[in-house]
N, C-alpha and C positions, 0 to 999 in steps of 0.2 A: 661108619661112614668114610673113616681115612682111607682105606684101601681102594675103594671105587676112585675117591676124589684124586689119589696119587696116580692111579691109572689113567684116567681122564685128563688129568693134567700134563701127564708124559706124551701121551697122543697128541694133544693141542699144541704143544710147544714142538712135537717133532713135525707137525703139520706144518707150522711156520718155518721151521727151519728149511723145509722143502720147498718153501715159496720162493722159487730163483726170481722170479720177476721182482718180488718185494725186496728181497735181499739185495738186487742190483741197484734198485731205486735208492736203498739207504746207502750203499756204497759210492754210488756214482752222482745222483741226482743232488744229494745233501752238499757236497762239497762244491759241485759246479754251481749251484743256486747261491750260496754263500760268497763263493769266490766272483760271481758276475756282480753282486750287490758291492764289492769292495773295488772291482775293476771299472764299473760303469757310472756308478752313481758319484757326485762330485761332494768335495767336503763343503757343502752350503748350510751355511746357518738357517734353522727354521724354528719356528715357533710351536710346540706340543702342549696341547690342554692338558696338563697333568691333575686329573680330578682327585687323583688319591691324595695329592697335596693341596688341593686347592689353589693352584698357581699355574703359571703358564712357563715352561721351560724353554729356553734356548739352547738347541741341541744340535749336533753334528748331523747333518741328513744322511751322509754315508753310513755312519753309526746306526742311525735310528732305521735304516733301510735293512743293514744286517739282522737287526732285530725281527724287523718285518719278514725277512726271507726265512730266517730261522724257524719263526712260527708256522709260515706257510709250510715249510718241508717238514715239519714234525706233525702237523695236523694232516697234511695230506696223507703222508705215508701211512701213520698209525691209524687213521681214519679207513684207508684203502685196506690195510691188513686184517682189521677187524670185519669188515664188510665181507671181504673175500673167504675168510675163515667161517663167519657165521653163515654164509649161504653156501658155501662147498660142501660144510659137514652137516648140515641139517638133514638130508635123506638118511645119512649113517647114523646120526643121533636119533632120530625116530626109530629106527629098527632096534638100536640098543634100548631104549626105554620100552618096546614092546616086548623085549627078550627079558625084562627085568632089571635092568641097570637103573639106578636111583637117579632120577632127573635132577636133584639138587646138585649131586657131585657133577654133573656135566654144565651146570649155571656156575658152578664156582670155580670150575676149572677154566672158564672163558674169561672171567674176571682175574684169575691169576696170569692168564695168557696176555689179557691188557696190562697187566702192571708190568709183567717182564718185558713185553715188546714196547711199551713206551717208555720205559727207566732206559733200556740200552739204546735206544733211537735218539732220546734227550741227551744223555750222556755222550754220545757221538756228535750230535749237532753242537752242545755246548763247547765241546773242545775244539771243533773246528771253528766257531765264532772266536774264540779266545786267542787262535793262531792270527788272526786279522785284528783283533782290538782288544784292549784290556779294560773291560768293564769295572765300575766301581765295587760291585759284589758279584762275583762269579756263582756262588752257591745259590742265592735267591734268585738269581738269573736263569740257573738252570732248574730249579724248581718251577719258576713261573713257566717255562717251556714244557715241565712235565705235566703242570695242570692242564695247559691246553691240549697236550697229546691225550691225557684221560678224558676230556669233553670230547673230542671228536673220536676217540673209540667208542665211546658209548653211542656217538651218532652213528657210528659205521655200522654197530649191530642193530640199532633202530632202522636203518635203511635197508639193511639185508632183509628184514622180516616184513617191511612195510611196501616196498615196491617189486611189481612182478618180475621185472628183469634185472640183468645184469648191466646193461648199457646205462638204463636209467639211473641205477644206484651209483654208477661211477660217476656220471655227470653231477649228480646231486652233488656228491662228495667233493668233488673237484672245484666245480663251480662256488660252492658254499665256501670252502678253504681260501679260494683266490679273492672273492669279494670280500669276505670278513677281514682277512689281513691288510688288504689293500686299501679299503675306504679310511683304515685307521690311521693311516700314515699321511699327514699334511703334505708330504711332497706330492703324493699322487691324486690327493682329495682335499682341496682347499676349505672343504666343509667337514673337517675331521673332527671338529670339536662340538658336532651335534649330538645332543642328549639321547637321540633314538639309538646310538652305537652302542649303549649300555644292555641291549637286548642281545647283542651278537654272542655267540659263544667264546669268541677269542678276546671279547673286550677287557675282561678282568686280567687274564694272563698279560695282555699287551700293557696296562697301565702298570702292572707290578713288574713287568720287563724291564720298562722305561725306568721305574724307581730304582731297580738294581743296577741298571746300566750308568745312568747319569748322577744318582744322588747317593746319599748315605742312609736313605728312608726306604724302608722296604713295607709296602702296603699289603700286608698277610691278608685282611679281609678280601682284597681283591683277588688275590691268588686263590681264594677259596670259592671264589663264584663259579670257577670252574668245576668244583666238586658238585654243584647243584646242577649244572649240566649233564654231569657223568651220571648222577642219581637219577634224574629224570629220563634222559634217554636210554640208558641201560636197563633201568627198571621196566620201562614200558616194552622195550625190545624184547627182554627176556622173557616177560609176563607173556607176552603175544607168542613168542615162539614156544613156550610152555603149554599154552592154551592150543594152539595149532596141533601140538605134538598129541597131546589128549585127545582132541576131538577127532584125529585121525584114525585113533583105535578107542573107540567107546567102549569095547569088551575088555573088562579089568585082565591083565595077564595073571599068572601066577604069584605069589609073594616074592618079593624080592629075594628074601632069606631063603626061599627054597632053591635058588640058584647062585652059584658062584660067580664072581666077577669075571674071570676067564671065560667061564661057559656061556654068559650073556654075551661077550664079546666076540665069541667065536660063532654064535647063532647070526648075530647081527651082520656079520661078515658075509656068512652064507647068503 
């Protein structure tokens, strides 16, 4: 299984490297968004309901908005990149499986691609945040952003297989990311302390990011909440994708062992 997995992972990463629009978003949108938070939002003291520490924190509104902007940037970009890859590659992957390529290798390659994309985007965003502000704990802050990226990466896969068109999927990802991160910032939402917010994907990462940015307390269980979102959305999305692939070709192809990996890839490309 390692050879087809390595081949599928190489193709998946090459696909992302060729996604110029997504790379432009990472290179230009993230620094612009973070810089706007620093330039536009004033240094106003705000009260943030820090459930992870069971208390209310008095924080700098500009620095809190930096966290919100960073979360919005990584969730939007990683969600879009995974949505785009899952949707664009689906027909080719169906042909690969029909030609005998192992479906498990393709699914594992997608998760590897998500890990690489989320890590690089998060590291870049964390470095940009550090240029404008010195948080109390930089590494836990980066892990909080990484957790949010994983959650929205799984959501991107789910949206790609659940919605019929590309426009609908893009709208869902953009609006979910904007609403999710905005309503948790008390500067833009006076009701940011409502308990219903705990059911949003970025709730756990937001709580852990605030803890890492303004305190010496790191609420790891809240960071791990994003893992539940990743497990749920990615599992459902990948399962649906696998079932659709199987249902499209009800006749079983020749055993995978009878064909080499390069042969299956060449047949699918034809």
